[in-house]
C-alpha positions in Angstrom: -59.5 115.6 147.9 -56.9 113.1 146.6 -53.6 112.6 148.5 -50.4 111.2 146.9 -48.6 109.4 149.7 -46.4 106.9 148.0 -44.2 107.0 144.9 -46.0 104.1 143.3 -49.3 106.0 143.7 -47.7 109.1 142.2 -46.4 107.1 139.3 -49.8 105.7 138.7 -51.3 109.2 138.9 -48.8 110.4 136.3 -49.7 107.5 134.0 -53.4 108.4 134.2 -52.7 112.0 133.5 -50.5 111.1 130.5 -53.2 108.9 129.0 -56.0 111.4 129.5 -57.7 112.4 126.1 -57.6 116.1 127.1 -54.7 118.4 127.9 -53.7 118.1 131.6 -51.5 120.6 133.4 -50.7 120.6 137.1 -49.4 123.8 138.8 -48.5 124.8 142.4 -49.9 127.7 144.3 -47.4 130.1 142.6 -48.7 129.1 139.2 -45.5 127.1 138.3 -46.1 124.2 135.9 -45.1 120.9 137.4 -46.8 118.3 135.1 -48.1 118.2 131.6 -49.3 115.4 129.3 -48.8 114.8 125.6 -52.2 116.4 124.8 -51.0 119.6 126.4 -48.0 119.6 124.1 -50.2 119.0 121.1 -52.7 121.7 121.9 -50.3 124.5 122.9 -47.5 123.6 120.6 -44.8 123.5 123.3 -42.4 120.6 124.0 -42.8 119.3 127.6 -39.4 120.6 128.6 -40.4 124.1 127.5 -43.3 124.1 130.0 -42.1 122.4 133.1 -41.0 124.9 135.7 -42.5 127.8 133.8 -45.4 130.1 134.9 -48.8 129.1 133.7 -49.1 132.6 132.4 -47.0 131.5 129.4 -50.2 129.7 128.1 -52.5 132.8 128.7 -53.2 135.7 126.3 -51.4 138.8 127.7 -54.6 140.6 128.5 -55.5 138.0 131.1 -52.1 137.7 132.8 -52.6 140.6 135.2 -55.8 139.3 136.8 -54.8 135.6 136.8 -52.8 135.6 140.1 -55.8 137.0 141.9 -58.1 134.2 140.5 -55.5 131.6 141.4 -55.2 132.8 145.0 -59.0 132.8 145.3 -59.1 129.2 144.2 -56.4 128.0 146.6 -58.2 129.8 149.4 -61.4 127.9 148.7 -60.4 124.9 146.6 -63.0 122.5 145.3 -63.5 120.9 141.9 -65.2 123.4 139.5 -65.2 124.9 136.0 -62.9 127.9 135.5 -64.4 131.2 134.5 -68.1 130.3 134.6 -70.0 132.7 132.4 -66.9 134.0 130.7 -65.2 133.0 127.5 -61.7 131.6 128.1 -58.8 131.5 125.7 -55.4 129.8 125.6 -52.3 130.9 123.7 -50.3 128.8 121.3 -46.5 128.9 121.2 -46.8 130.9 118.0 -48.9 133.6 119.8 -52.3 132.7 118.3 -55.3 132.3 120.6 -58.0 129.6 120.8 -61.1 129.2 122.9 -60.9 126.7 125.7 -62.9 125.1 128.6 -61.1 124.4 131.8 -61.9 122.2 134.7 -60.0 122.8 138.0 -59.3 120.0 140.5 -57.4 120.5 143.8 -54.8 117.6 144.4 -53.2 117.1 147.8 -49.6 116.0 147.4 -46.7 115.6 149.8 -45.6 119.1 148.8 -49.0 120.6 149.5 -52.1 121.4 147.4 -51.7 121.5 143.6 -54.2 122.3 140.9 -54.8 119.9 138.1 -56.4 121.6 135.1 -58.2 119.6 132.4 -58.2 121.8 129.2 -60.3 121.3 126.1 -59.7 123.1 122.9 -63.3 124.1 121.8 -62.3 125.8 118.5 -64.3 123.3 116.4 -67.3 123.7 118.6 -67.1 127.5 118.5 -66.8 127.3 114.7 -69.9 125.2 114.6 -71.7 127.5 117.0 -70.7 130.5 114.8 -72.0 128.7 111.7 -75.2 127.9 113.5 -75.6 131.6 114.5 -75.0 132.7 110.9 -77.6 130.3 109.6 -80.1 131.6 112.3 -79.2 135.2 111.4 -79.8 134.7 107.7 -83.1 132.8 108.2 -86.0 134.6 106.5 -88.2 134.1 109.5 -87.9 135.2 113.1 -85.7 132.8 115.1 -85.5 132.7 118.9 -83.6 130.2 121.1 -84.4 129.9 124.7 -83.3 127.6 127.6 -85.5 125.4 129.7 -86.3 128.4 132.0 -87.6 130.4 129.0 -84.6 132.8 128.9 -83.8 134.2 125.5 -80.3 133.3 124.4 -80.3 134.0 120.7 -82.3 136.0 118.2 -81.9 137.1 114.6 -82.5 140.4 112.8 -86.0 139.2 111.6 -87.0 138.9 115.3 -86.0 142.6 115.8 -88.1 143.6 112.8 -91.2 141.6 113.7 -91.3 142.4 117.4 -89.8 145.9 117.4 -87.2 145.2 120.0 -83.4 145.8 119.7 -81.4 142.6 120.2 -79.9 143.9 123.5 -83.4 144.4 124.9 -84.3 140.7 124.4 -81.1 138.7 125.2 -81.3 137.5 128.8 -85.1 138.3 129.1 -87.9 135.8 129.5 -89.7 134.8 126.4 -92.9 136.0 128.1 -92.0 139.5 127.1 -93.1 138.6 123.6 -96.4 137.0 124.7 -99.8 138.8 125.2 -100.6 139.0 128.9 -103.5 136.5 128.7 -101.1 133.7 127.5 -98.3 134.2 130.1 -99.9 132.2 132.9 -100.0 128.9 131.1 -96.8 129.2 129.0 -94.5 127.7 131.7 -96.5 124.5 131.7 -96.5 124.3 127.9 -92.7 124.9 128.0 -92.1 122.2 130.6 -94.2 119.7 128.6 -92.1 120.4 125.5 -88.8 119.9 127.4 -90.2 116.6 128.9 -90.7 115.1 125.4 -88.7 117.3 123.0 -89.3 116.8 119.3 -89.8 119.1 116.3 -93.4 120.2 116.0 -95.7 123.1 115.4 -96.7 125.0 118.5 -100.3 125.3 119.6 -101.7 123.0 116.9 -105.4 123.8 116.5 -105.1 127.1 118.3 -104.6 130.6 117.1 -101.3 132.1 118.4 -100.4 135.7 118.9 -97.3 137.6 119.5 -96.8 141.0 121.3 -94.8 143.8 119.9 -92.8 146.3 121.9 -95.6 148.8 121.5 -98.1 146.4 123.0 -99.9 145.6 119.7 -100.7 142.0 119.0 -100.4 140.0 115.7 -101.2 136.4 114.6 -98.3 134.1 114.1 -97.2 130.5 113.5 -94.4 128.9 115.5 -92.3 125.8 114.8 -90.4 124.3 117.8 -87.1 122.5 117.4 -85.1 121.0 120.3 -81.4 121.8 120.0 -78.8 120.0 122.1 -75.9 122.3 123.1 -72.9 122.1 125.3 -74.9 123.7 128.1 -77.9 121.5 127.7 -81.2 121.3 125.8 -82.5 124.5 124.2 -85.5 125.3 122.0 -85.1 127.1 118.7 -88.4 128.6 117.6 -89.1 129.6 114.0 -91.8 132.4 114.0 -93.8 133.6 111.1 -96.0 136.8 111.2 -99.1 135.7 109.3 -100.9 139.1 109.5 -100.9 139.5 105.7 -102.1 135.9 105.2 -104.9 136.4 107.7 -105.9 139.6 105.9 -105.8 137.8 102.5 -107.8 135.0 103.9 -110.4 137.4 105.2 -110.5 139.2 101.9 -110.8 135.9 100.1 -113.7 134.8 102.4 -115.5 138.0 101.7 -114.9 137.6 98.0 -116.1 134.0 98.0 -119.2 135.1 99.9 -119.9 137.9 97.4 -119.3 135.6 94.5 -121.6 133.0 96.0 -124.3 135.6 96.5 -123.9 136.9 92.9 -123.8 133.3 91.5 -127.0 132.5 93.4 -128.6 135.7 92.0 -127.6 134.7 88.5 -128.8 131.2 88.9 -132.1 132.5 90.2 -132.3 135.0 87.4 -131.6 132.2 84.8 -134.2 130.0 86.4 -136.9 132.7 86.6 -136.1 134.0 83.2 -136.3 130.6 81.5 -139.7 130.0 83.1 -141.2 133.5 82.9 -140.1 134.2 79.4 -141.4 130.8 78.1 -145.0 131.7 78.9 -145.3 134.7 76.5 -143.2 132.8 73.9 -145.8 130.0 74.0 -148.5 132.6 73.6 -146.8 134.2 70.6 -146.3 130.8 69.0 -150.0 130.0 69.6 -151.0 133.3 68.0 -148.8 132.6 65.0 -150.5 129.2 64.7 -154.0 130.8 64.9 -153.1 133.4 62.3 -151.9 130.8 59.9 -155.0 128.7 60.4 -157.5 131.6 60.1 -155.9 133.1 57.0 -154.8 129.8 55.4 -156.7 130.5 52.2 -155.7 134.2 51.8 -152.0 134.2 52.8 -149.4 134.7 50.1 -146.1 132.8 50.0 -144.1 135.7 51.5 -146.5 135.9 54.5 -146.4 132.2 55.0 -142.6 132.3 55.0 -142.6 135.1 57.5 -144.9 133.2 59.8 -142.8 130.1 59.5 -139.6 132.1 60.2 -141.3 133.6 63.3 -142.2 130.2 64.7 -138.7 129.0 63.9 -137.2 131.9 65.9 -139.6 131.3 68.8 -138.5 127.7 68.9 -134.8 128.8 68.9 -135.6 131.2 71.7 -137.1 128.3 73.7 -134.0 126.3 73.1 -131.8 129.2 74.2 -133.7 129.5 77.5 -133.4 125.8 78.1 -129.7 125.9 77.4 -129.2 129.0 79.6 -130.9 127.2 82.5 -128.8 124.1 81.9 -125.6 126.3 81.8 -126.5 127.9 85.1 -126.9 124.5 86.8 -123.4 123.2 85.8 -121.3 122.5 88.9 -124.2 122.1 91.2 -125.7 118.7 92.0 -125.8 116.5 89.0 -127.1 113.4 90.6 -125.6 110.5 92.4 -122.5 108.6 91.2 -123.6 105.4 89.4 -122.1 102.8 87.1 -122.3 104.0 83.5 -121.7 101.7 80.5 -120.5 104.4 78.1 -121.2 102.1 75.0 -124.9 101.8 75.9 -125.1 105.5 76.8 -123.6 106.7 73.5 -125.8 104.3 71.5 -129.0 105.6 73.2 -128.0 109.2 72.6 -127.2 108.6 69.0 -130.5 106.8 68.4 -132.4 109.7 69.8 -130.3 112.4 68.0 -129.6 110.9 64.5 -132.6 112.2 62.6 -130.4 112.0 59.5 -130.5 108.3 58.6 -127.3 108.6 56.5 -125.1 109.3 59.5 -123.4 106.2 60.9 -122.0 105.6 64.4 -118.6 103.8 64.8 -117.6 102.8 68.3 -114.2 101.6 69.5 -114.1 97.9 70.4 -113.8 98.6 74.1 -115.4 101.7 75.7 -115.1 101.9 79.5 -117.7 101.4 82.2 -117.3 104.2 84.6 -118.4 105.0 88.1 -119.5 108.6 87.6 -122.4 111.0 87.6 -124.4 110.1 84.5 -126.2 113.4 83.8 -123.1 115.6 83.0 -121.5 112.9 80.9 -124.7 112.4 79.0 -125.0 116.1 78.4 -121.5 116.2 76.9 -122.0 113.4 74.5 -125.5 114.6 73.5 -124.1 118.0 72.5 -121.0 116.7 70.7 -122.9 114.0 68.8 -125.8 116.5 68.1 -123.4 119.1 66.7 -121.7 116.5 64.5 -125.0 115.5 63.0 -126.5 119.0 62.8 -123.6 120.5 60.9 -122.8 117.6 58.6 -122.9 118.7 55.0 -122.6 115.5 53.0 -125.1 112.8 51.8 -123.4 110.2 54.0 -121.4 110.7 57.1 -119.6 108.9 59.9 -119.1 109.7 63.6 -116.3 107.7 65.4 -116.0 107.6 69.2 -113.0 106.2 70.9 -111.5 106.1 74.4 -107.9 106.1 75.7 -106.9 105.4 79.3 -104.5 108.0 80.7 -103.0 108.6 84.1 -105.3 111.6 84.7 -108.5 109.9 83.4 -110.2 108.5 80.3 -109.7 110.6 77.1 -112.8 110.3 74.9 -112.6 111.4 71.2 -115.7 112.3 69.1 -114.6 112.6 65.4 -116.8 113.4 62.4 -116.1 113.7 58.7 -118.1 116.8 58.2 -117.0 120.2 56.9 -114.5 120.9 59.7 -114.0 124.1 61.6 -111.8 126.8 60.0 -108.7 127.6 62.0 -109.6 131.3 62.4 -112.8 130.2 64.2 -111.5 127.5 66.4 -110.6 129.8 69.3 -114.2 131.0 69.7 -116.2 127.9 69.3 -116.3 127.3 73.1 -117.6 130.9 73.8 -121.2 131.5 74.5 -123.6 132.4 71.7 -121.1 131.6 69.0 -122.3 130.0 65.7 -120.4 129.6 62.5 -123.5 129.9 60.3 -126.5 132.3 60.3 -128.9 131.2 63.0 -131.8 130.9 60.5 -129.7 128.3 58.5 -128.8 126.1 61.5 -131.0 125.9 64.6 -129.2 126.3 67.9 -128.6 128.6 70.8 -124.9 129.0 70.4 -124.4 127.7 74.0 -123.8 124.0 73.3 -120.0 123.9 73.2 -119.6 126.4 76.0 -122.0 124.2 78.0 -119.9 121.2 77.1 -116.6 123.0 78.2 -118.1 124.2 81.4 -119.5 120.8 82.3 -116.1 119.0 81.6 -114.1 121.5 83.5 -116.6 121.4 86.5 -115.7 117.7 86.7 -112.0 118.4 86.6 -111.3 117.6 83.0 -110.5 119.5 79.8 -111.6 119.6 76.2 -109.7 120.4 73.0 -110.5 120.7 69.3 -108.6 119.3 66.3 -109.6 120.3 62.7 -107.8 121.3 59.5 -110.9 123.3 58.6 -111.9 121.1 55.6 -112.0 117.4 56.5 -114.0 117.0 59.7 -113.4 117.8 63.4 -112.3 115.8 66.5 -113.2 116.9 70.0 -111.1 115.2 72.7 -112.1 115.5 76.4 -110.7 114.0 79.6 -113.1 112.6 82.2 -111.0 112.5 85.4 -109.8 109.3 87.2 -111.8 110.2 90.3 -114.9 109.0 88.5 -113.6 105.7 87.4 
């Protein structure tokens, strides 16, 4: 306890009080104001002369004036430095009658006239406004928000917390956070909490572990929690953002079941395509052989119509074989297509064209610089083989040209395969990539009707896309993107 013995010391004391950044007011045991500083004048709106000699009650809201003498007597009876009104909200009163929140520190001062009380007063209006804004933000948050102190006591929740956990707000404030935990987690939670307060930083809680909350009715539910340290006037707190992920877990479970079912069905379809392509080919070979024997045995007696019928039958058997081969190839798209290797696309395209161009009047024109890619060769070869083969097979002129170019894009390499054939009418362009679609009768043009659908599926399985350009009269251009990941 300080003692003012000499006038020079008292003057020095008054100077220190005057220079203090907070409002300073000294009263005697009767509550009479003996000393104020300039900050007190600013905060309360009174001139110094209006306060000296007046009761401290002039600065209190009327509702507190009745109980204040009792609190003052209690302090003088057991005087020691402390905060005033611990656990209660304190308010001061401006000269105009308006109120404002304050914090007050009390210090006993021994003077020649006895013990006085020096009060340090802080206007916390701005802090209260910020706290209220913070509370409003928390209240409006779409997730459950809970703030606890280092002992795990709940100090703040929002309406979403009430909805998720089933408690009223009054049932949670002041309670341990453990009330919201399943029993099996309560034992280790204090250690986790102390660890967080030792090194506080924003993070997800329980990374790598499944977390569960406990509702008021005792039921549990899965959740995700984000932890954020918040520095307040009363120390470090933790603000938790909590999300009930029950719906997501159910959706994940349904998705896993669906994926499993689709995988099973896909395997069954793949097996069916594989077995069908092999089992059906055997009787087809037998039918083809019988047709050959009939033609040989009756060579001299067959009329032209019967010969044409036998030739047509063998042609359709051949098309059926092609269809089965294409079905098997279609079923394999997206599965293993070999290792990633370096592919010179110029050499690849030339080889495919040489093997496919049975019409000698079709010419191949390549861009000056086609890329060398690091990719799986089999699916890329399949795409070019089908596009080049279609351009040759459907060409309707004595002489033709196929031009292949490449353009480097951000998402990959865009190849274009253009021909100067009959083109594809606009009304048919939407269905050319569908399975079993042909634009001419099957007996006029051999094919399974799967080629372009196989091309589309292969490109999309690699992460690319394909488009068609044609005016319906002067050729067609197919453009497809082979993604960057294969460069």
